[in-house]
mmCIF entry with sequence, helices, sheets and N, C-alpha, C, O atoms, coordinates in Angstrom:
data_MODEL
# 
_entry.id   MODEL 
# 
_entity.id                         1 
_entity.type                       polymer 
_entity.pdbx_number_of_molecules   1 
# 
_entity_poly.entity_id                      1 
_entity_poly.type                           'polypeptide(L)' 
_entity_poly.nstd_linkage                   no 
_entity_poly.nstd_monomer                   no 
_entity_poly.pdbx_seq_one_letter_code       MNLDKQLLDIIVCPDCHGSLVAEGEELVCQGCGLAYPVRDDIPVLLVDEARKPS 
_entity_poly.pdbx_seq_one_letter_code_can   MNLDKQLLDIIVCPDCHGSLVAEGEELVCQGCGLAYPVRDDIPVLLVDEARKPS 
_entity_poly.pdbx_strand_id                 A 
# 
loop_
_entity_poly_seq.entity_id 
_entity_poly_seq.num 
_entity_poly_seq.mon_id 
_entity_poly_seq.hetero 
1 1  MET n 
1 2  ASN n 
1 3  LEU n 
1 4  ASP n 
1 5  LYS n 
1 6  GLN n 
1 7  LEU n 
1 8  LEU n 
1 9  ASP n 
1 10 ILE n 
1 11 ILE n 
1 12 VAL n 
1 13 CYS n 
1 14 PRO n 
1 15 ASP n 
1 16 CYS n 
1 17 HIS n 
1 18 GLY n 
1 19 SER n 
1 20 LEU n 
1 21 VAL n 
1 22 ALA n 
1 23 GLU n 
1 24 GLY n 
1 25 GLU n 
1 26 GLU n 
1 27 LEU n 
1 28 VAL n 
1 29 CYS n 
1 30 GLN n 
1 31 GLY n 
1 32 CYS n 
1 33 GLY n 
1 34 LEU n 
1 35 ALA n 
1 36 TYR n 
1 37 PRO n 
1 38 VAL n 
1 39 ARG n 
1 40 ASP n 
1 41 ASP n 
1 42 ILE n 
1 43 PRO n 
1 44 VAL n 
1 45 LEU n 
1 46 LEU n 
1 47 VAL n 
1 48 ASP n 
1 49 GLU n 
1 50 ALA n 
1 51 ARG n 
1 52 LYS n 
1 53 PRO n 
1 54 SER n 
# 
_struct_asym.id          A 
_struct_asym.entity_id   1 
# 
loop_
_struct_conf.conf_type_id 
_struct_conf.id 
_struct_conf.pdbx_PDB_helix_id 
_struct_conf.beg_label_comp_id 
_struct_conf.beg_label_asym_id 
_struct_conf.beg_label_seq_id 
_struct_conf.pdbx_beg_PDB_ins_code 
_struct_conf.end_label_comp_id 
_struct_conf.end_label_asym_id 
_struct_conf.end_label_seq_id 
_struct_conf.pdbx_end_PDB_ins_code 
_struct_conf.beg_auth_comp_id 
_struct_conf.beg_auth_asym_id 
_struct_conf.beg_auth_seq_id 
_struct_conf.end_auth_comp_id 
_struct_conf.end_auth_asym_id 
_struct_conf.end_auth_seq_id 
_struct_conf.pdbx_PDB_helix_class 
_struct_conf.details 
_struct_conf.pdbx_PDB_helix_length 
HELX_P HELX_P1 AA1 LYS A 5  ? ILE A 10 ? LYS A 5  ILE A 10 1 ? 6 
HELX_P HELX_P2 AA2 VAL A 47 ? GLU A 49 ? VAL A 47 GLU A 49 5 ? 3 
# 
_struct_conf_type.id          HELX_P 
_struct_conf_type.criteria    ? 
_struct_conf_type.reference   ? 
# 
_struct_sheet.id               AA1 
_struct_sheet.type             ? 
_struct_sheet.number_strands   4 
_struct_sheet.details          ? 
# 
loop_
_struct_sheet_order.sheet_id 
_struct_sheet_order.range_id_1 
_struct_sheet_order.range_id_2 
_struct_sheet_order.offset 
_struct_sheet_order.sense 
AA1 1 2 ? anti-parallel 
AA1 2 3 ? anti-parallel 
AA1 3 4 ? anti-parallel 
# 
loop_
_struct_sheet_range.sheet_id 
_struct_sheet_range.id 
_struct_sheet_range.beg_label_comp_id 
_struct_sheet_range.beg_label_asym_id 
_struct_sheet_range.beg_label_seq_id 
_struct_sheet_range.pdbx_beg_PDB_ins_code 
_struct_sheet_range.end_label_comp_id 
_struct_sheet_range.end_label_asym_id 
_struct_sheet_range.end_label_seq_id 
_struct_sheet_range.pdbx_end_PDB_ins_code 
_struct_sheet_range.beg_auth_comp_id 
_struct_sheet_range.beg_auth_asym_id 
_struct_sheet_range.beg_auth_seq_id 
_struct_sheet_range.end_auth_comp_id 
_struct_sheet_range.end_auth_asym_id 
_struct_sheet_range.end_auth_seq_id 
AA1 1 LEU A 20 ? GLU A 23 ? LEU A 20 GLU A 23 
AA1 2 GLU A 26 ? CYS A 29 ? GLU A 26 CYS A 29 
AA1 3 ALA A 35 ? ARG A 39 ? ALA A 35 ARG A 39 
AA1 4 ILE A 42 ? PRO A 43 ? ILE A 42 PRO A 43 
# 
loop_
_atom_site.group_PDB 
_atom_site.id 
_atom_site.type_symbol 
_atom_site.label_atom_id 
_atom_site.label_alt_id 
_atom_site.label_comp_id 
_atom_site.label_asym_id 
_atom_site.label_entity_id 
_atom_site.label_seq_id 
_atom_site.pdbx_PDB_ins_code 
_atom_site.Cartn_x 
_atom_site.Cartn_y 
_atom_site.Cartn_z 
_atom_site.occupancy 
_atom_site.B_iso_or_equiv 
_atom_site.pdbx_formal_charge 
_atom_site.auth_seq_id 
_atom_site.auth_comp_id 
_atom_site.auth_asym_id 
_atom_site.auth_atom_id 
_atom_site.pdbx_PDB_model_num 
ATOM 1   N N  . MET A 1 1  ? 0.854   -1.164  0.000  1.00 0.00 ? 1  MET A N  1 
ATOM 2   C CA . MET A 1 1  ? 0.000   0.000   0.000  1.00 0.00 ? 1  MET A CA 1 
ATOM 3   C C  . MET A 1 1  ? 0.901   1.228   0.000  1.00 0.00 ? 1  MET A C  1 
ATOM 4   O O  . MET A 1 1  ? 1.854   1.316   0.774  1.00 0.00 ? 1  MET A O  1 
ATOM 5   N N  . ASN A 1 2  ? 0.589   2.157   -0.867 1.00 0.00 ? 2  ASN A N  1 
ATOM 6   C CA . ASN A 1 2  ? 1.406   3.351   -1.021 1.00 0.00 ? 2  ASN A CA 1 
ATOM 7   C C  . ASN A 1 2  ? 0.522   4.587   -0.876 1.00 0.00 ? 2  ASN A C  1 
ATOM 8   O O  . ASN A 1 2  ? 0.071   5.157   -1.870 1.00 0.00 ? 2  ASN A O  1 
ATOM 9   N N  . LEU A 1 3  ? 0.276   4.999   0.379  1.00 0.00 ? 3  LEU A N  1 
ATOM 10  C CA . LEU A 1 3  ? -0.559  6.169   0.631  1.00 0.00 ? 3  LEU A CA 1 
ATOM 11  C C  . LEU A 1 3  ? 0.303   7.342   1.070  1.00 0.00 ? 3  LEU A C  1 
ATOM 12  O O  . LEU A 1 3  ? 1.274   7.177   1.809  1.00 0.00 ? 3  LEU A O  1 
ATOM 13  N N  . ASP A 1 4  ? -0.068  8.521   0.606  1.00 0.00 ? 4  ASP A N  1 
ATOM 14  C CA . ASP A 1 4  ? 0.634   9.747   0.949  1.00 0.00 ? 4  ASP A CA 1 
ATOM 15  C C  . ASP A 1 4  ? 0.477   10.052  2.441  1.00 0.00 ? 4  ASP A C  1 
ATOM 16  O O  . ASP A 1 4  ? -0.631  9.990   2.974  1.00 0.00 ? 4  ASP A O  1 
ATOM 17  N N  . LYS A 1 5  ? 1.568   10.378  3.104  1.00 0.00 ? 5  LYS A N  1 
ATOM 18  C CA . LYS A 1 5  ? 1.537   10.704  4.537  1.00 0.00 ? 5  LYS A CA 1 
ATOM 19  C C  . LYS A 1 5  ? 0.593   11.868  4.820  1.00 0.00 ? 5  LYS A C  1 
ATOM 20  O O  . LYS A 1 5  ? -0.111  11.863  5.830  1.00 0.00 ? 5  LYS A O  1 
ATOM 21  N N  . GLN A 1 6  ? 0.572   12.860  3.941  1.00 0.00 ? 6  GLN A N  1 
ATOM 22  C CA . GLN A 1 6  ? -0.318  14.009  4.139  1.00 0.00 ? 6  GLN A CA 1 
ATOM 23  C C  . GLN A 1 6  ? -1.782  13.583  4.091  1.00 0.00 ? 6  GLN A C  1 
ATOM 24  O O  . GLN A 1 6  ? -2.608  14.120  4.829  1.00 0.00 ? 6  GLN A O  1 
ATOM 25  N N  . LEU A 1 7  ? -2.105  12.631  3.236  1.00 0.00 ? 7  LEU A N  1 
ATOM 26  C CA . LEU A 1 7  ? -3.474  12.126  3.161  1.00 0.00 ? 7  LEU A CA 1 
ATOM 27  C C  . LEU A 1 7  ? -3.846  11.441  4.470  1.00 0.00 ? 7  LEU A C  1 
ATOM 28  O O  . LEU A 1 7  ? -4.933  11.663  5.004  1.00 0.00 ? 7  LEU A O  1 
ATOM 29  N N  . LEU A 1 8  ? -2.948  10.614  4.985  1.00 0.00 ? 8  LEU A N  1 
ATOM 30  C CA . LEU A 1 8  ? -3.217  9.921   6.252  1.00 0.00 ? 8  LEU A CA 1 
ATOM 31  C C  . LEU A 1 8  ? -3.385  10.893  7.417  1.00 0.00 ? 8  LEU A C  1 
ATOM 32  O O  . LEU A 1 8  ? -4.073  10.586  8.391  1.00 0.00 ? 8  LEU A O  1 
ATOM 33  N N  . ASP A 1 9  ? -2.758  12.063  7.316  1.00 0.00 ? 9  ASP A N  1 
ATOM 34  C CA . ASP A 1 9  ? -2.877  13.061  8.379  1.00 0.00 ? 9  ASP A CA 1 
ATOM 35  C C  . ASP A 1 9  ? -4.244  13.737  8.394  1.00 0.00 ? 9  ASP A C  1 
ATOM 36  O O  . ASP A 1 9  ? -4.672  14.231  9.437  1.00 0.00 ? 9  ASP A O  1 
ATOM 37  N N  . ILE A 1 10 ? -4.940  13.768  7.248  1.00 0.00 ? 10 ILE A N  1 
ATOM 38  C CA . ILE A 1 10 ? -6.199  14.520  7.202  1.00 0.00 ? 10 ILE A CA 1 
ATOM 39  C C  . ILE A 1 10 ? -7.450  13.652  7.158  1.00 0.00 ? 10 ILE A C  1 
ATOM 40  O O  . ILE A 1 10 ? -8.522  14.108  7.553  1.00 0.00 ? 10 ILE A O  1 
ATOM 41  N N  . ILE A 1 11 ? -7.339  12.406  6.684  1.00 0.00 ? 11 ILE A N  1 
ATOM 42  C CA . ILE A 1 11 ? -8.553  11.590  6.630  1.00 0.00 ? 11 ILE A CA 1 
ATOM 43  C C  . ILE A 1 11 ? -8.840  10.985  8.000  1.00 0.00 ? 11 ILE A C  1 
ATOM 44  O O  . ILE A 1 11 ? -7.927  10.678  8.767  1.00 0.00 ? 11 ILE A O  1 
ATOM 45  N N  . VAL A 1 12 ? -10.121 10.823  8.285  1.00 0.00 ? 12 VAL A N  1 
ATOM 46  C CA . VAL A 1 12 ? -10.556 10.262  9.564  1.00 0.00 ? 12 VAL A CA 1 
ATOM 47  C C  . VAL A 1 12 ? -11.628 9.212   9.311  1.00 0.00 ? 12 VAL A C  1 
ATOM 48  O O  . VAL A 1 12 ? -12.168 9.109   8.210  1.00 0.00 ? 12 VAL A O  1 
ATOM 49  N N  . CYS A 1 13 ? -11.920 8.450   10.326 1.00 0.00 ? 13 CYS A N  1 
ATOM 50  C CA . CYS A 1 13 ? -12.970 7.441   10.258 1.00 0.00 ? 13 CYS A CA 1 
ATOM 51  C C  . CYS A 1 13 ? -14.309 8.137   10.001 1.00 0.00 ? 13 CYS A C  1 
ATOM 52  O O  . CYS A 1 13 ? -14.662 9.068   10.725 1.00 0.00 ? 13 CYS A O  1 
ATOM 53  N N  . PRO A 1 14 ? -15.055 7.703   8.990  1.00 0.00 ? 14 PRO A N  1 
ATOM 54  C CA . PRO A 1 14 ? -16.353 8.322   8.730  1.00 0.00 ? 14 PRO A CA 1 
ATOM 55  C C  . PRO A 1 14 ? -17.403 7.990   9.787  1.00 0.00 ? 14 PRO A C  1 
ATOM 56  O O  . PRO A 1 14 ? -18.446 8.642   9.847  1.00 0.00 ? 14 PRO A O  1 
ATOM 57  N N  . ASP A 1 15 ? -17.142 6.989   10.616 1.00 0.00 ? 15 ASP A N  1 
ATOM 58  C CA . ASP A 1 15 ? -18.113 6.589   11.639 1.00 0.00 ? 15 ASP A CA 1 
ATOM 59  C C  . ASP A 1 15 ? -17.937 7.385   12.931 1.00 0.00 ? 15 ASP A C  1 
ATOM 60  O O  . ASP A 1 15 ? -18.898 7.967   13.435 1.00 0.00 ? 15 ASP A O  1 
ATOM 61  N N  . CYS A 1 16 ? -16.705 7.415   13.474 1.00 0.00 ? 16 CYS A N  1 
ATOM 62  C CA . CYS A 1 16 ? -16.491 8.065   14.778 1.00 0.00 ? 16 CYS A CA 1 
ATOM 63  C C  . CYS A 1 16 ? -15.533 9.257   14.706 1.00 0.00 ? 16 CYS A C  1 
ATOM 64  O O  . CYS A 1 16 ? -15.314 9.938   15.708 1.00 0.00 ? 16 CYS A O  1 
ATOM 65  N N  . HIS A 1 17 ? -14.964 9.508   13.528 1.00 0.00 ? 17 HIS A N  1 
ATOM 66  C CA . HIS A 1 17 ? -14.019 10.610  13.300 1.00 0.00 ? 17 HIS A CA 1 
ATOM 67  C C  . HIS A 1 17 ? -12.682 10.403  14.007 1.00 0.00 ? 17 HIS A C  1 
ATOM 68  O O  . HIS A 1 17 ? -11.949 11.362  14.248 1.00 0.00 ? 17 HIS A O  1 
ATOM 69  N N  . GLY A 1 18 ? -12.364 9.145   14.341 1.00 0.00 ? 18 GLY A N  1 
ATOM 70  C CA . GLY A 1 18 ? -11.073 8.820   14.930 1.00 0.00 ? 18 GLY A CA 1 
ATOM 71  C C  . GLY A 1 18 ? -9.977  8.805   13.871 1.00 0.00 ? 18 GLY A C  1 
ATOM 72  O O  . GLY A 1 18 ? -10.266 8.758   12.675 1.00 0.00 ? 18 GLY A O  1 
ATOM 73  N N  . SER A 1 19 ? -8.729  8.843   14.304 1.00 0.00 ? 19 SER A N  1 
ATOM 74  C CA . SER A 1 19 ? -7.602  8.817   13.369 1.00 0.00 ? 19 SER A CA 1 
ATOM 75  C C  . SER A 1 19 ? -7.424  7.412   12.802 1.00 0.00 ? 19 SER A C  1 
ATOM 76  O O  . SER A 1 19 ? -7.771  6.419   13.441 1.00 0.00 ? 19 SER A O  1 
ATOM 77  N N  . LEU A 1 20 ? -6.877  7.351   11.593 1.00 0.00 ? 20 LEU A N  1 
ATOM 78  C CA . LEU A 1 20 ? -6.672  6.084   10.893 1.00 0.00 ? 20 LEU A CA 1 
ATOM 79  C C  . LEU A 1 20 ? -5.181  5.776   10.802 1.00 0.00 ? 20 LEU A C  1 
ATOM 80  O O  . LEU A 1 20 ? -4.360  6.667   10.585 1.00 0.00 ? 20 LEU A O  1 
ATOM 81  N N  . VAL A 1 21 ? -4.848  4.499   10.971 1.00 0.00 ? 21 VAL A N  1 
ATOM 82  C CA . VAL A 1 21 ? -3.463  4.033   10.899 1.00 0.00 ? 21 VAL A CA 1 
ATOM 83  C C  . VAL A 1 21 ? -3.401  2.905   9.876  1.00 0.00 ? 21 VAL A C  1 
ATOM 84  O O  . VAL A 1 21 ? -4.254  2.018   9.868  1.00 0.00 ? 21 VAL A O  1 
ATOM 85  N N  . ALA A 1 22 ? -2.384  2.945   9.009  1.00 0.00 ? 22 ALA A N  1 
ATOM 86  C CA . ALA A 1 22 ? -2.205  1.904   8.002  1.00 0.00 ? 22 ALA A CA 1 
ATOM 87  C C  . ALA A 1 22 ? -1.697  0.627   8.656  1.00 0.00 ? 22 ALA A C  1 
ATOM 88  O O  . ALA A 1 22 ? -0.691  0.635   9.366  1.00 0.00 ? 22 ALA A O  1 
ATOM 89  N N  . GLU A 1 23 ? -2.410  -0.476  8.405  1.00 0.00 ? 23 GLU A N  1 
ATOM 90  C CA . GLU A 1 23 ? -2.004  -1.805  8.880  1.00 0.00 ? 23 GLU A CA 1 
ATOM 91  C C  . GLU A 1 23 ? -2.258  -2.791  7.749  1.00 0.00 ? 23 GLU A C  1 
ATOM 92  O O  . GLU A 1 23 ? -3.405  -3.119  7.444  1.00 0.00 ? 23 GLU A O  1 
ATOM 93  N N  . GLY A 1 24 ? -1.184  -3.258  7.134  1.00 0.00 ? 24 GLY A N  1 
ATOM 94  C CA . GLY A 1 24 ? -1.332  -4.169  6.000  1.00 0.00 ? 24 GLY A CA 1 
ATOM 95  C C  . GLY A 1 24 ? -2.024  -3.462  4.850  1.00 0.00 ? 24 GLY A C  1 
ATOM 96  O O  . GLY A 1 24 ? -1.590  -2.393  4.421  1.00 0.00 ? 24 GLY A O  1 
ATOM 97  N N  . GLU A 1 25 ? -3.092  -4.053  4.354  1.00 0.00 ? 25 GLU A N  1 
ATOM 98  C CA . GLU A 1 25 ? -3.863  -3.472  3.249  1.00 0.00 ? 25 GLU A CA 1 
ATOM 99  C C  . GLU A 1 25 ? -5.141  -2.808  3.750  1.00 0.00 ? 25 GLU A C  1 
ATOM 100 O O  . GLU A 1 25 ? -6.139  -2.750  3.033  1.00 0.00 ? 25 GLU A O  1 
ATOM 101 N N  . GLU A 1 26 ? -5.105  -2.309  4.981  1.00 0.00 ? 26 GLU A N  1 
ATOM 102 C CA . GLU A 1 26 ? -6.274  -1.667  5.577  1.00 0.00 ? 26 GLU A CA 1 
ATOM 103 C C  . GLU A 1 26 ? -5.863  -0.397  6.312  1.00 0.00 ? 26 GLU A C  1 
ATOM 104 O O  . GLU A 1 26 ? -4.700  -0.207  6.668  1.00 0.00 ? 26 GLU A O  1 
ATOM 105 N N  . LEU A 1 27 ? -6.854  0.464   6.528  1.00 0.00 ? 27 LEU A N  1 
ATOM 106 C CA . LEU A 1 27 ? -6.702  1.601   7.422  1.00 0.00 ? 27 LEU A CA 1 
ATOM 107 C C  . LEU A 1 27 ? -7.572  1.307   8.628  1.00 0.00 ? 27 LEU A C  1 
ATOM 108 O O  . LEU A 1 27 ? -8.781  1.121   8.493  1.00 0.00 ? 27 LEU A O  1 
ATOM 109 N N  . VAL A 1 28 ? -6.972  1.263   9.799  1.00 0.00 ? 28 VAL A N  1 
ATOM 110 C CA . VAL A 1 28 ? -7.685  0.885   11.016 1.00 0.00 ? 28 VAL A CA 1 
ATOM 111 C C  . VAL A 1 28 ? -7.907  2.127   11.872 1.00 0.00 ? 28 VAL A C  1 
ATOM 112 O O  . VAL A 1 28 ? -6.983  2.899   12.127 1.00 0.00 ? 28 VAL A O  1 
ATOM 113 N N  . CYS A 1 29 ? -9.152  2.302   12.311 1.00 0.00 ? 29 CYS A N  1 
ATOM 114 C CA . CYS A 1 29 ? -9.513  3.430   13.158 1.00 0.00 ? 29 CYS A CA 1 
ATOM 115 C C  . CYS A 1 29 ? -9.009  3.192   14.574 1.00 0.00 ? 29 CYS A C  1 
ATOM 116 O O  . CYS A 1 29 ? -9.228  2.127   15.150 1.00 0.00 ? 29 CYS A O  1 
ATOM 117 N N  . GLN A 1 30 ? -8.332  4.192   15.128 1.00 0.00 ? 30 GLN A N  1 
ATOM 118 C CA . GLN A 1 30 ? -7.820  4.099   16.491 1.00 0.00 ? 30 GLN A CA 1 
ATOM 119 C C  . GLN A 1 30 ? -8.922  4.308   17.521 1.00 0.00 ? 30 GLN A C  1 
ATOM 120 O O  . GLN A 1 30 ? -8.741  3.987   18.696 1.00 0.00 ? 30 GLN A O  1 
ATOM 121 N N  . GLY A 1 31 ? -10.069 4.846   17.091 1.00 0.00 ? 31 GLY A N  1 
ATOM 122 C CA . GLY A 1 31 ? -11.178 5.084   17.999 1.00 0.00 ? 31 GLY A CA 1 
ATOM 123 C C  . GLY A 1 31 ? -12.093 3.888   18.146 1.00 0.00 ? 31 GLY A C  1 
ATOM 124 O O  . GLY A 1 31 ? -12.239 3.338   19.237 1.00 0.00 ? 31 GLY A O  1 
ATOM 125 N N  . CYS A 1 32 ? -12.717 3.481   17.037 1.00 0.00 ? 32 CYS A N  1 
ATOM 126 C CA . CYS A 1 32 ? -13.730 2.417   17.099 1.00 0.00 ? 32 CYS A CA 1 
ATOM 127 C C  . CYS A 1 32 ? -13.226 1.066   16.611 1.00 0.00 ? 32 CYS A C  1 
ATOM 128 O O  . CYS A 1 32 ? -13.895 0.052   16.815 1.00 0.00 ? 32 CYS A O  1 
ATOM 129 N N  . GLY A 1 33 ? -12.055 1.031   15.969 1.00 0.00 ? 33 GLY A N  1 
ATOM 130 C CA . GLY A 1 33 ? -11.477 -0.233  15.536 1.00 0.00 ? 33 GLY A CA 1 
ATOM 131 C C  . GLY A 1 33 ? -11.914 -0.725  14.168 1.00 0.00 ? 33 GLY A C  1 
ATOM 132 O O  . GLY A 1 33 ? -11.442 -1.768  13.714 1.00 0.00 ? 33 GLY A O  1 
ATOM 133 N N  . LEU A 1 34 ? -12.813 0.005   13.491 1.00 0.00 ? 34 LEU A N  1 
ATOM 134 C CA . LEU A 1 34 ? -13.208 -0.429  12.153 1.00 0.00 ? 34 LEU A CA 1 
ATOM 135 C C  . LEU A 1 34 ? -11.991 -0.424  11.234 1.00 0.00 ? 34 LEU A C  1 
ATOM 136 O O  . LEU A 1 34 ? -11.144 0.465   11.320 1.00 0.00 ? 34 LEU A O  1 
ATOM 137 N N  . ALA A 1 35 ? -11.908 -1.423  10.351 1.00 0.00 ? 35 ALA A N  1 
ATOM 138 C CA . ALA A 1 35 ? -10.789 -1.548  9.417  1.00 0.00 ? 35 ALA A CA 1 
ATOM 139 C C  . ALA A 1 35 ? -11.317 -1.353  8.002  1.00 0.00 ? 35 ALA A C  1 
ATOM 140 O O  . ALA A 1 35 ? -12.129 -2.140  7.516  1.00 0.00 ? 35 ALA A O  1 
ATOM 141 N N  . TYR A 1 36 ? -10.846 -0.299  7.349  1.00 0.00 ? 36 TYR A N  1 
ATOM 142 C CA . TYR A 1 36 ? -11.298 0.047   6.003  1.00 0.00 ? 36 TYR A CA 1 
ATOM 143 C C  . TYR A 1 36 ? -10.317 -0.503  4.976  1.00 0.00 ? 36 TYR A C  1 
ATOM 144 O O  . TYR A 1 36 ? -9.106  -0.346  5.135  1.00 0.00 ? 36 TYR A O  1 
ATOM 145 N N  . PRO A 1 37 ? -10.821 -1.147  3.923  1.00 0.00 ? 37 PRO A N  1 
ATOM 146 C CA . PRO A 1 37 ? -9.922  -1.700  2.910  1.00 0.00 ? 37 PRO A CA 1 
ATOM 147 C C  . PRO A 1 37 ? -9.289  -0.600  2.062  1.00 0.00 ? 37 PRO A C  1 
ATOM 148 O O  . PRO A 1 37 ? -9.842  0.490   1.913  1.00 0.00 ? 37 PRO A O  1 
ATOM 149 N N  . VAL A 1 38 ? -8.119  -0.912  1.511  1.00 0.00 ? 38 VAL A N  1 
ATOM 150 C CA . VAL A 1 38 ? -7.462  -0.043  0.540  1.00 0.00 ? 38 VAL A CA 1 
ATOM 151 C C  . VAL A 1 38 ? -7.343  -0.862  -0.731 1.00 0.00 ? 38 VAL A C  1 
ATOM 152 O O  . VAL A 1 38 ? -6.698  -1.911  -0.748 1.00 0.00 ? 38 VAL A O  1 
ATOM 153 N N  . ARG A 1 39 ? -7.969  -0.378  -1.798 1.00 0.00 ? 39 ARG A N  1 
ATOM 154 C CA . ARG A 1 39 ? -7.962  -1.098  -3.077 1.00 0.00 ? 39 ARG A CA 1 
ATOM 155 C C  . ARG A 1 39 ? -7.259  -0.255  -4.122 1.00 0.00 ? 39 ARG A C  1 
ATOM 156 O O  . ARG A 1 39 ? -7.649  0.886   -4.367 1.00 0.00 ? 39 ARG A O  1 
ATOM 157 N N  . ASP A 1 40 ? -6.227  -0.808  -4.739 1.00 0.00 ? 40 ASP A N  1 
ATOM 158 C CA . ASP A 1 40 ? -5.429  -0.090  -5.740 1.00 0.00 ? 40 ASP A CA 1 
ATOM 159 C C  . ASP A 1 40 ? -4.943  1.250   -5.199 1.00 0.00 ? 40 ASP A C  1 
ATOM 160 O O  . ASP A 1 40 ? -4.996  2.264   -5.895 1.00 0.00 ? 40 ASP A O  1 
ATOM 161 N N  . ASP A 1 41 ? -4.472  1.250   -3.956 1.00 0.00 ? 41 ASP A N  1 
ATOM 162 C CA . ASP A 1 41 ? -3.957  2.436   -3.264 1.00 0.00 ? 41 ASP A CA 1 
ATOM 163 C C  . ASP A 1 41 ? -5.011  3.519   -3.046 1.00 0.00 ? 41 ASP A C  1 
ATOM 164 O O  . ASP A 1 41 ? -4.665  4.686   -2.865 1.00 0.00 ? 41 ASP A O  1 
ATOM 165 N N  . ILE A 1 42 ? -6.293  3.147   -3.060 1.00 0.00 ? 42 ILE A N  1 
ATOM 166 C CA . ILE A 1 42 ? -7.389  4.083   -2.801 1.00 0.00 ? 42 ILE A CA 1 
ATOM 167 C C  . ILE A 1 42 ? -8.148  3.602   -1.567 1.00 0.00 ? 42 ILE A C  1 
ATOM 168 O O  . ILE A 1 42 ? -8.703  2.503   -1.575 1.00 0.00 ? 42 ILE A O  1 
ATOM 169 N N  . PRO A 1 43 ? -8.178  4.418   -0.500 1.00 0.00 ? 43 PRO A N  1 
ATOM 170 C CA . PRO A 1 43 ? -8.929  4.025   0.694  1.00 0.00 ? 43 PRO A CA 1 
ATOM 171 C C  . PRO A 1 43 ? -10.430 3.992   0.407  1.00 0.00 ? 43 PRO A C  1 
ATOM 172 O O  . PRO A 1 43 ? -10.978 4.926   -0.177 1.00 0.00 ? 43 PRO A O  1 
ATOM 173 N N  . VAL A 1 44 ? -11.082 2.919   0.819  1.00 0.00 ? 44 VAL A N  1 
ATOM 174 C CA . VAL A 1 44 ? -12.533 2.785   0.665  1.00 0.00 ? 44 VAL A CA 1 
ATOM 175 C C  . VAL A 1 44 ? -13.140 3.093   2.034  1.00 0.00 ? 44 VAL A C  1 
ATOM 176 O O  . VAL A 1 44 ? -13.299 2.207   2.874  1.00 0.00 ? 44 VAL A O  1 
ATOM 177 N N  . LEU A 1 45 ? -13.473 4.362   2.236  1.00 0.00 ? 45 LEU A N  1 
ATOM 178 C CA . LEU A 1 45 ? -13.936 4.817   3.549  1.00 0.00 ? 45 LEU A CA 1 
ATOM 179 C C  . LEU A 1 45 ? -15.457 4.773   3.640  1.00 0.00 ? 45 LEU A C  1 
ATOM 180 O O  . LEU A 1 45 ? -16.112 5.786   3.884  1.00 0.00 ? 45 LEU A O  1 
ATOM 181 N N  . LEU A 1 46 ? -15.994 3.595   3.441  1.00 0.00 ? 46 LEU A N  1 
ATOM 182 C CA . LEU A 1 46 ? -17.428 3.358   3.559  1.00 0.00 ? 46 LEU A CA 1 
ATOM 183 C C  . LEU A 1 46 ? -17.650 2.433   4.747  1.00 0.00 ? 46 LEU A C  1 
ATOM 184 O O  . LEU A 1 46 ? -17.060 1.355   4.819  1.00 0.00 ? 46 LEU A O  1 
ATOM 185 N N  . VAL A 1 47 ? -18.493 2.850   5.668  1.00 0.00 ? 47 VAL A N  1 
ATOM 186 C CA . VAL A 1 47 ? -18.748 2.050   6.867  1.00 0.00 ? 47 VAL A CA 1 
ATOM 187 C C  . VAL A 1 47 ? -19.254 0.664   6.486  1.00 0.00 ? 47 VAL A C  1 
ATOM 188 O O  . VAL A 1 47 ? -18.904 -0.321  7.136  1.00 0.00 ? 47 VAL A O  1 
ATOM 189 N N  . ASP A 1 48 ? -20.078 0.578   5.434  1.00 0.00 ? 48 ASP A N  1 
ATOM 190 C CA . ASP A 1 48 ? -20.608 -0.719  4.997  1.00 0.00 ? 48 ASP A CA 1 
ATOM 191 C C  . ASP A 1 48 ? -19.525 -1.656  4.469  1.00 0.00 ? 48 ASP A C  1 
ATOM 192 O O  . ASP A 1 48 ? -19.717 -2.872  4.459  1.00 0.00 ? 48 ASP A O  1 
ATOM 193 N N  . GLU A 1 49 ? -18.400 -1.116  4.035  1.00 0.00 ? 49 GLU A N  1 
ATOM 194 C CA . GLU A 1 49 ? -17.292 -1.922  3.505  1.00 0.00 ? 49 GLU A CA 1 
ATOM 195 C C  . GLU A 1 49 ? -16.260 -2.260  4.586  1.00 0.00 ? 49 GLU A C  1 
ATOM 196 O O  . GLU A 1 49 ? -15.374 -3.083  4.356  1.00 0.00 ? 49 GLU A O  1 
ATOM 197 N N  . ALA A 1 50 ? -16.367 -1.641  5.747  1.00 0.00 ? 50 ALA A N  1 
ATOM 198 C CA . ALA A 1 50 ? -15.370 -1.820  6.807  1.00 0.00 ? 50 ALA A CA 1 
ATOM 199 C C  . ALA A 1 50 ? -15.535 -3.165  7.506  1.00 0.00 ? 50 ALA A C  1 
ATOM 200 O O  . ALA A 1 50 ? -16.638 -3.694  7.643  1.00 0.00 ? 50 ALA A O  1 
ATOM 201 N N  . ARG A 1 51 ? -14.385 -3.700  7.947  1.00 0.00 ? 51 ARG A N  1 
ATOM 202 C CA . ARG A 1 51 ? -14.375 -4.924  8.738  1.00 0.00 ? 51 ARG A CA 1 
ATOM 203 C C  . ARG A 1 51 ? -14.501 -4.519  10.197 1.00 0.00 ? 51 ARG A C  1 
ATOM 204 O O  . ARG A 1 51 ? -13.766 -3.656  10.677 1.00 0.00 ? 51 ARG A O  1 
ATOM 205 N N  . LYS A 1 52 ? -15.428 -5.142  10.892 1.00 0.00 ? 52 LYS A N  1 
ATOM 206 C CA . LYS A 1 52 ? -15.662 -4.807  12.299 1.00 0.00 ? 52 LYS A CA 1 
ATOM 207 C C  . LYS A 1 52 ? -14.624 -5.504  13.179 1.00 0.00 ? 52 LYS A C  1 
ATOM 208 O O  . LYS A 1 52 ? -14.180 -6.607  12.857 1.00 0.00 ? 52 LYS A O  1 
ATOM 209 N N  . PRO A 1 53 ? -14.232 -4.867  14.292 1.00 0.00 ? 53 PRO A N  1 
ATOM 210 C CA . PRO A 1 53 ? -13.241 -5.495  15.178 1.00 0.00 ? 53 PRO A CA 1 
ATOM 211 C C  . PRO A 1 53 ? -13.787 -6.777  15.793 1.00 0.00 ? 53 PRO A C  1 
ATOM 212 O O  . PRO A 1 53 ? -14.982 -6.895  16.062 1.00 0.00 ? 53 PRO A O  1 
ATOM 213 N N  . SER A 1 54 ? -12.891 -7.731  16.010 1.00 0.00 ? 54 SER A N  1 
ATOM 214 C CA . SER A 1 54 ? -13.331 -9.010  16.583 1.00 0.00 ? 54 SER A CA 1 
ATOM 215 C C  . SER A 1 54 ? -13.151 -9.049  18.077 1.00 0.00 ? 54 SER A C  1 
ATOM 216 O O  . SER A 1 54 ? -13.473 -10.054 18.712 1.00 0.00 ? 54 SER A O  1 
# 
C-alpha cells in the first residue's frame, strides 16, 4: 500500500471521526477499531465496507 503521509494526516474514520493508521492493506480506526480496505492504493472509507473489530 502506497498512501501519501499528508493524506493519512487529514482523513478520519467516517463513523467516529477517529484517526486512521495503516495496517497491511487496511486503514484501522484508532477510535472504534473499524478496518477500512485499501484497493489499488485508494482508501474505501465506507462504513458498509469496513471490517468490524473481533
